[in-house]
MMTF fields as JSON, N, C-alpha, C and O atoms, coordinates in Angstrom:
{
  "mmtfVersion": "1.0.0",
  "mmtfProducer": "UNKNOWN",
  "numBonds": 411,
  "numAtoms": 412,
  "numGroups": 103,
  "numChains": 1,
  "numModels": 1,
  "chainsPerModel": [1],
  "groupsPerChain": [103],
  "chainIdList": ["A"],
  "bondAtomList": [4, 2, 8, 6, 12, 10, 16, 14, 20, 18, 24, 22, 28, 26, 32, 30, 36, 34, 40, 38, 44, 42, 48, 46, 52, 50, 56, 54, 60, 58, 64, 62, 68, 66, 72, 70, 76, 74, 80, 78, 84, 82, 88, 86, 92, 90, 96, 94, 100, 98, 104, 102, 108, 106, 112, 110, 116, 114, 120, 118, 124, 122, 128, 126, 132, 130, 136, 134, 140, 138, 144, 142, 148, 146, 152, 150, 156, 154, 160, 158, 164, 162, 168, 166, 172, 170, 176, 174, 180, 178, 184, 182, 188, 186, 192, 190, 196, 194, 200, 198, 204, 202, 208, 206, 212, 210, 216, 214, 220, 218, 224, 222, 228, 226, 232, 230, 236, 234, 240, 238, 244, 242, 248, 246, 252, 250, 256, 254, 260, 258, 264, 262, 268, 266, 272, 270, 276, 274, 280, 278, 284, 282, 288, 286, 292, 290, 296, 294, 300, 298, 304, 302, 308, 306, 312, 310, 316, 314, 320, 318, 324, 322, 328, 326, 332, 330, 336, 334, 340, 338, 344, 342, 348, 346, 352, 350, 356, 354, 360, 358, 364, 362, 368, 366, 372, 370, 376, 374, 380, 378, 384, 382, 388, 386, 392, 390, 396, 394, 400, 398, 404, 402, 408, 406],
  "bondOrderList": [1, 1, 1, 1, 1, 1, 1, 1, 1, 1, 1, 1, 1, 1, 1, 1, 1, 1, 1, 1, 1, 1, 1, 1, 1, 1, 1, 1, 1, 1, 1, 1, 1, 1, 1, 1, 1, 1, 1, 1, 1, 1, 1, 1, 1, 1, 1, 1, 1, 1, 1, 1, 1, 1, 1, 1, 1, 1, 1, 1, 1, 1, 1, 1, 1, 1, 1, 1, 1, 1, 1, 1, 1, 1, 1, 1, 1, 1, 1, 1, 1, 1, 1, 1, 1, 1, 1, 1, 1, 1, 1, 1, 1, 1, 1, 1, 1, 1, 1, 1, 1, 1],
  "groupList": [{"groupName": "UNK", "atomNameList": ["N", "CA", "C", "O"], "elementList": ["N", "C", "C", "O"], "formalChargeList": [0, 0, 0, 0], "bondAtomList": [1, 0, 2, 1, 3, 2], "bondOrderList": [1, 1, 2], "singleLetterCode": "X", "chemCompType": "L-PEPTIDE LINKING"}],
  "groupTypeList": [0, 0, 0, 0, 0, 0, 0, 0, 0, 0, 0, 0, 0, 0, 0, 0, 0, 0, 0, 0, 0, 0, 0, 0, 0, 0, 0, 0, 0, 0, 0, 0, 0, 0, 0, 0, 0, 0, 0, 0, 0, 0, 0, 0, 0, 0, 0, 0, 0, 0, 0, 0, 0, 0, 0, 0, 0, 0, 0, 0, 0, 0, 0, 0, 0, 0, 0, 0, 0, 0, 0, 0, 0, 0, 0, 0, 0, 0, 0, 0, 0, 0, 0, 0, 0, 0, 0, 0, 0, 0, 0, 0, 0, 0, 0, 0, 0, 0, 0, 0, 0, 0, 0],
  "groupIdList": [1, 2, 3, 4, 5, 6, 7, 8, 9, 10, 11, 12, 13, 14, 15, 16, 17, 18, 19, 20, 21, 22, 23, 24, 25, 26, 27, 28, 29, 30, 31, 32, 33, 34, 35, 36, 37, 38, 39, 40, 41, 42, 43, 44, 45, 46, 47, 48, 49, 50, 51, 52, 53, 54, 55, 56, 57, 58, 59, 60, 61, 62, 63, 64, 65, 66, 67, 68, 69, 70, 71, 72, 73, 74, 75, 76, 77, 78, 79, 80, 81, 82, 83, 84, 85, 86, 87, 88, 89, 90, 91, 92, 93, 94, 95, 96, 97, 98, 99, 100, 101, 102, 103],
  "secStructList": [7, 6, 6, 7, 7, 7, 7, 7, 7, 4, 4, 4, 1, 7, 7, 1, 7, 3, 3, 3, 6, 6, 3, 3, 3, 7, 1, 7, 7, 6, 6, 2, 2, 2, 2, 2, 2, 2, 2, 2, 2, 1, 1, 1, 2, 2, 2, 2, 2, 2, 2, 2, 2, 2, 2, 2, 2, 2, 2, 6, 7, 1, 1, 7, 7, 2, 2, 2, 2, 2, 2, 2, 2, 2, 2, 2, 2, 2, 6, 6, 1, 7, 2, 2, 2, 2, 2, 2, 2, 2, 2, 6, 1, 2, 2, 2, 2, 1, 2, 2, 2, 2, 7],
  "xCoordList": [19.368, 19.056, 18.431, 17.563, 19.032, 18.559, 17.37, 17.442, 16.291, 15.269, 14.255, 13.407, 14.274, 13.389, 13.601, 14.68, 12.807, 12.925, 12.176, 11.378, 12.375, 11.394, 11.483, 12.391, 10.276, 10.274, 10.71, 10.381, 11.378, 11.929, 11.262, 11.271, 10.683, 9.957, 10.568, 10.213, 11.425, 12.146, 11.407, 11.985, 9.801, 9.135, 8.608, 8.319, 8.629, 8.009, 9.09, 8.853, 10.415, 11.452, 11.886, 11.898, 12.138, 12.759, 13.986, 14.627, 14.595, 15.912, 16.986, 18.199, 16.277, 17.166, 17.772, 17.6, 18.504, 19.238, 18.408, 17.511, 18.535, 17.588, 18.714, 19.897, 17.718, 18.431, 17.627, 16.539, 17.849, 17.335, 18.13, 19.273, 17.209, 17.977, 19.331, 20.209, 19.658, 20.741, 21.773, 22.839, 21.392, 22.324, 22.035, 20.887, 22.883, 22.709, 23.045, 24.006, 21.93, 22.005, 22.037, 21.122, 22.935, 23.317, 22.285, 21.771, 21.842, 21.286, 21.379, 22.424, 20.388, 20.931, 21.264, 21.892, 20.691, 21.363, 20.281, 20.52, 19.202, 18.281, 17.876, 17.399, 17.994, 17.472, 18.354, 17.853, 19.807, 20.736, 20.357, 20.705, 19.463, 18.683, 17.804, 17.676, 17.267, 16.281, 17.189, 17.17, 18.138, 19.044, 19.798, 19.933, 20.354, 20.645, 19.892, 20.244, 18.83, 17.522, 17.306, 17.467, 17.014, 17.065, 18.384, 18.322, 19.365, 20.566, 20.641, 21.264, 20.021, 20.371, 19.199, 19.342, 18.07, 16.965, 17.361, 16.948, 18.2, 18.453, 19.707, 20.052, 20.338, 21.517, 21.256, 22.028, 19.866, 19.591, 19.162, 18.596, 19.351, 19.072, 17.621, 17.255, 16.931, 15.476, 14.971, 13.929, 15.563, 15.209, 15.353, 14.511, 16.761, 17.094, 16.211, 15.989, 15.85, 14.84, 13.461, 12.755, 13.115, 11.629, 11.606, 10.633, 12.768, 12.779, 12.974, 12.43, 13.912, 14.107, 12.783, 12.474, 12.069, 10.891, 9.794, 9.278, 9.467, 8.622, 8.802, 7.809, 9.954, 10.616, 10.295, 9.743, 10.709, 10.688, 9.064, 8.652, 8.34, 7.003, 6.293, 5.461, 6.734, 6.181, 6.47, 5.698, 7.745, 8.353, 8.646, 8.863, 8.664, 8.765, 8.048, 7.915, 7.476, 6.419, 5.901, 6.625, 4.275, 4.065, 4.636, 4.617, 5.183, 6.025, 7.439, 7.593, 8.325, 9.524, 10.556, 10.34, 11.519, 12.413, 13.283, 13.621, 13.601, 14.2, 15.817, 16.51, 16.184, 17.586, 17.6, 18.602, 16.485, 16.649, 16.484, 17.019, 15.731, 15.678, 16.949, 17.356, 17.393, 19.023, 20.015, 20.772, 20.054, 20.915, 20.673, 21.588, 19.42, 18.863, 19.355, 20.187, 18.682, 19.098, 20.601, 20.994, 21.343, 22.789, 23.37, 24.266, 22.856, 23.289, 23.061, 23.851, 21.73, 21.333, 22.241, 22.585, 22.636, 23.566, 24.904, 25.476, 25.404, 26.758, 27.108, 28.16, 25.748, 26.029, 25.382, 25.227, 25.063, 24.548, 23.118, 22.803, 22.385, 21.083, 20.818, 19.877, 21.725, 21.667, 20.719, 21.053, 19.499, 18.395, 18.647, 18.132, 19.246, 19.668, 20.313, 20.009, 21.218, 22.139, 21.248, 21.47, 20.202, 19.35, 18.548, 18.381, 17.938, 17.062, 17.928, 17.406, 19.325, 20.108, 20.335, 20.331, 20.487, 20.61, 19.364, 19.413, 18.291, 16.733, 16.792, 16.712, 16.954, 17.027, 17.832, 17.379, 19.125, 20.209, 19.924, 20.7, 18.821, 18.853, 17.982, 17.105, 18.168, 17.205, 15.877, 14.934, 15.736, 14.168, 13.605, 12.663, 13.914, 13.321, 12.911, 11.847, 13.639, 13.359, 12.677, 12.271, 12.511, 11.673, 10.449, 9.869, 9.982, 8.477, 7.491, 6.532, 7.74, 6.6, 6.63, 5.638, 7.551, 7.794, 7.124, 6.357, 7.508, 7.093, 5.525, 4.832, 5.167, 3.672, 2.526, 1.332],
  "yCoordList": [1.809, 1.741, 3.19, 3.787, 3.667, 5.183, 4.623, 3.764, 5.609, 5.727, 4.411, 4.196, 3.723, 2.595, 1.735, 1.84, 0.97, -0.025, -1.134, -1.148, -2.135, -3.254, -3.576, -3.273, -4.335, -4.778, -6.33, -7.259, -6.384, -7.81, -8.326, -7.732, -9.468, -9.996, -11.442, -12.428, -11.397, -12.585, -13.949, -15.03, -13.78, -14.653, -15.679, -16.876, -14.77, -15.558, -15.559, -15.581, -15.53, -15.186, -17.022, -17.828, -17.298, -18.639, -18.491, -17.609, -19.422, -19.211, -20.28, -20.302, -21.122, -21.924, -21.279, -20.084, -22.068, -21.558, -21.183, -21.973, -20.404, -20.034, -19.721, -19.381, -20.013, -19.675, -18.733, -19.196, -17.482, -16.447, -16.049, -15.597, -16.338, -16.061, -16.598, -15.896, -17.803, -18.583, -18.182, -18.779, -17.219, -16.984, -17.666, -17.545, -18.365, -19.082, -17.946, -17.178, -18.085, -17.251, -18.281, -19.089, -18.234, -19.116, -19.128, -18.045, -20.325, -20.299, -19.343, -18.694, -19.083, -18.022, -16.566, -15.913, -16.199, -14.671, -13.67, -12.466, -14.059, -12.865, -11.769, -12.132, -10.624, -9.393, -9.28, -8.857, -9.65, -9.741, -10.332, -9.95, -11.478, -12.11, -11.229, -11.432, -10.291, -9.228, -8.545, -8.426, -7.992, -7.077, -7.398, -6.687, -8.868, -9.698, -9.949, -9.938, -10.177, -10.351, -8.971, -8.891, -8.062, -6.711, -6.214, -5.584, -6.577, -6.478, -7.371, -7.083, -8.324, -9.122, -8.929, -9.299, -8.342, -8.024, -6.498, -6.094, -5.806, -4.502, -4.545, -3.483, -5.602, -5.849, -6.846, -7.175, -7.202, -8.293, -7.607, -6.522, -8.086, -7.559, -7.441, -6.621, -8.319, -7.946, -6.853, -6.303, -6.46, -5.231, -4.132, -3.251, -4.223, -3.116, -2.857, -1.775, -4.036, -3.986, -3.416, -2.759, -3.81, -3.348, -2.028, -1.402, -1.345, 0.024, 0.914, 2.017, 0.344, 1.162, 1.041, 1.989, 0.045, -0.199, 0.863, 1.66, 0.861, 1.613, 3.033, 3.667, 3.591, 4.921, 5.354, 6.419, 4.374, 4.664, 4.685, 5.564, 3.844, 3.795, 5.038, 5.579, 5.447, 7.025, 8.18, 9.06, 7.991, 9.279, 9.353, 10.421, 8.014, 8.13, 7.416, 7.853, 6.199, 5.533, 4.473, 3.82, 4.126, 2.979, 1.73, 0.811, 1.555, 0.422, 1.298, 1.897, 1.272, 1.863, 1.077, -0.115, 1.654, 0.734, -0.035, 0.381, -1.327, -2.29, -1.806, -2.202, -1.074, -0.455, 0.679, 0.826, 1.418, 2.256, 1.662, 2.131, 0.696, 0.013, -0.95, -1.224, -1.338, -1.863, -0.875, -1.206, 0.378, 1.303, 1.813, 2.051, 1.932, 2.234, 1.365, 1.648, -0.003, -1.005, -1.359, -1.895, -1.042, -1.241, -0.174, -0.533, 1.228, 2.157, 1.99, 2.321, 1.363, 1.106, 0.063, 0.211, -1.042, -1.938, -1.451, -1.708, -0.689, -0.047, 0.908, 0.984, 1.71, 2.974, 2.455, 3.236, 1.09, 0.52, 1.194, 1.582, 1.286, 1.576, 2.967, 3.317, 3.958, 5.408, 5.884, 5.943, 6.21, 6.615, 7.985, 8.2, 8.925, 9.956, 9.649, 10.148, 8.749, 8.173, 7.644, 7.835, 6.967, 6.305, 7.118, 6.841, 8.225, 9.372, 10.279, 10.71, 10.482, 11.146, 10.333, 10.83, 9.191, 8.044, 8.391, 8.717, 8.214, 8.5, 9.804, 9.868, 11.0, 12.301, 12.647, 13.467, 12.126, 12.326, 11.305, 11.298, 10.515, 9.456, 10.138, 10.911, 9.898, 10.172, 9.788, 10.525, 8.451, 8.262, 9.247, 9.756, 9.762, 10.545, 11.77, 12.327, 12.195, 13.502, 13.23, 14.212, 11.897, 11.668, 12.226, 12.794, 12.229, 12.964, 12.355, 12.946, 10.863, 9.838, 10.245, 10.11, 10.639, 10.803, 12.296, 12.527, 13.117, 14.541, 14.798, 15.529, 14.15, 14.223, 13.906, 13.942],
  "zCoordList": [10.563, 9.284, 8.796, 9.432, 7.529, 7.484, 6.193, 5.315, 6.62, 5.6, 5.914, 5.048, 6.814, 7.052, 8.209, 8.792, 8.593, 9.778, 9.496, 8.559, 10.278, 10.524, 11.882, 12.655, 12.151, 13.699, 13.886, 13.148, 14.836, 15.383, 16.607, 17.685, 16.376, 17.677, 17.822, 17.176, 18.664, 19.305, 19.509, 19.395, 19.885, 20.512, 19.057, 19.034, 18.054, 16.678, 15.606, 14.398, 16.213, 15.004, 14.744, 15.674, 13.616, 13.289, 13.52, 12.95, 14.498, 15.04, 14.289, 14.497, 13.406, 12.484, 11.374, 11.134, 10.665, 9.489, 8.221, 7.924, 7.663, 6.605, 5.179, 5.169, 4.028, 2.753, 2.055, 1.712, 1.726, 0.853, -0.416, -0.482, -1.452, -2.854, -2.848, -3.35, -2.327, -2.551, -1.363, -1.215, -0.612, 0.496, 1.773, 2.199, 2.46, 3.678, 4.736, 4.775, 5.597, 6.805, 7.962, 8.117, 8.631, 9.942, 10.956, 11.239, 11.635, 12.764, 13.722, 13.766, 14.611, 15.674, 15.677, 16.511, 14.537, 14.123, 14.699, 14.603, 15.245, 15.844, 14.871, 13.796, 15.09, 14.456, 13.294, 12.251, 13.323, 12.396, 11.023, 9.905, 11.423, 10.382, 9.398, 8.191, 10.083, 9.063, 8.413, 7.188, 9.231, 8.42, 7.138, 6.142, 7.424, 6.13, 5.037, 3.858, 5.505, 4.391, 3.738, 2.52, 4.323, 3.702, 2.798, 1.742, 3.357, 2.465, 1.18, 0.158, 1.366, 0.257, -0.821, -1.986, -0.361, -1.38, -2.039, -3.126, -1.18, -1.615, -2.604, -3.122, -2.864, -3.621, -4.923, -5.824, -4.676, -5.788, -7.104, -6.967, -8.401, -9.396, -9.978, -10.82, -9.433, -9.577, -8.722, -9.079, -7.644, -7.022, -7.799, -7.97, -8.407, -9.086, -10.552, -11.097, -10.927, -12.332, -11.964, -12.729, -10.475, -10.215, -10.104, -10.524, -9.471, -8.979, -10.176, -10.234, -11.336, -12.505, -13.337, -14.06, -13.283, -14.285, -13.709, -14.493, -12.4, -11.586, -11.966, -12.324, -11.927, -12.263, -13.558, -13.833, -14.446, -15.942, -16.371, -17.127, -15.933, -16.039, -15.76, -16.489, -14.569, -13.961, -14.886, -15.267, -15.165, -15.936, -17.291, -17.862, -17.957, -19.407, -20.306, -21.449, -19.913, -20.743, -20.035, -19.282, -20.246, -19.665, -20.043, -19.224, -21.26, -21.523, -21.862, -22.927, -20.9, -20.955, -22.021, -22.238, -22.59, -23.456, -22.413, -21.305, -23.027, -22.242, -22.039, -21.102, -22.87, -22.936, -21.737, -21.038, -21.567, -20.659, -19.007, -18.003, -19.088, -17.707, -17.207, -16.078, -18.515, -18.29, -17.766, -16.853, -18.318, -17.873, -16.365, -15.576, -16.112, -14.665, -13.728, -12.866, -13.957, -13.048, -12.81, -11.774, -13.773, -13.917, -12.903, -12.138, -12.865, -12.157, -10.715, -9.831, -10.533, -9.092, -8.393, -7.22, -9.18, -8.767, -8.427, -7.368, -9.438, -9.379, -8.143, -7.509, -7.971, -6.968, -5.442, -4.504, -5.389, -4.042, -3.759, -2.634, -4.74, -4.63, -4.426, -3.714, -5.108, -4.904, -6.077, -7.261, -5.562, -6.502, -6.955, -8.052, -6.481, -7.13, -8.596, -9.679, -8.312, -9.567, -10.423, -11.618, -10.085, -11.008, -11.756, -12.944, -11.193, -11.54, -12.685, -13.713, -12.32, -13.035, -14.62, -15.746, -14.273, -15.62, -16.647, -17.833, -15.82, -16.371, -17.085, -18.312, -16.201, -16.881, -17.923, -18.722, -18.128, -18.94, -20.264, -21.22, -20.213, -21.312, -22.353, -21.967, -23.673, -24.84, -24.653, -24.94, -24.096, -23.863, -23.246, -23.855, -22.064, -21.188, -22.019, -21.748, -22.951, -23.546, -24.945, -25.566, -25.518, -26.591, -26.96, -26.035, -27.862, -28.118, -27.443, -26.947, -27.39, -26.715, -25.216, -24.499, -24.871, -23.321, -23.024, -22.089, -23.867, -23.421, -23.613, -22.906, -24.562, -25.053, -23.915, -24.215]
}
């Protein structure tokens, strides 16, 4: 995995079937179960919104415009989580260059 990792401990792993955010993970997957969960989370719209909101709060406003969050989250989902593209969406936005954001 690029950019991060998780630890798998077979002794404490639940080997049964799991349902994560509506996705069924079949029984007996081992370490692949964790990788599937990370993939599900990385591609979930809530993850995209969380990351977009966090970035916009840091760089634009404490209460960023919902339209900006929508565009940034959409870019996150469209580009498979490419943060550079999400940042470019924010930097190219009128909201980023607004008087309230600059002051």
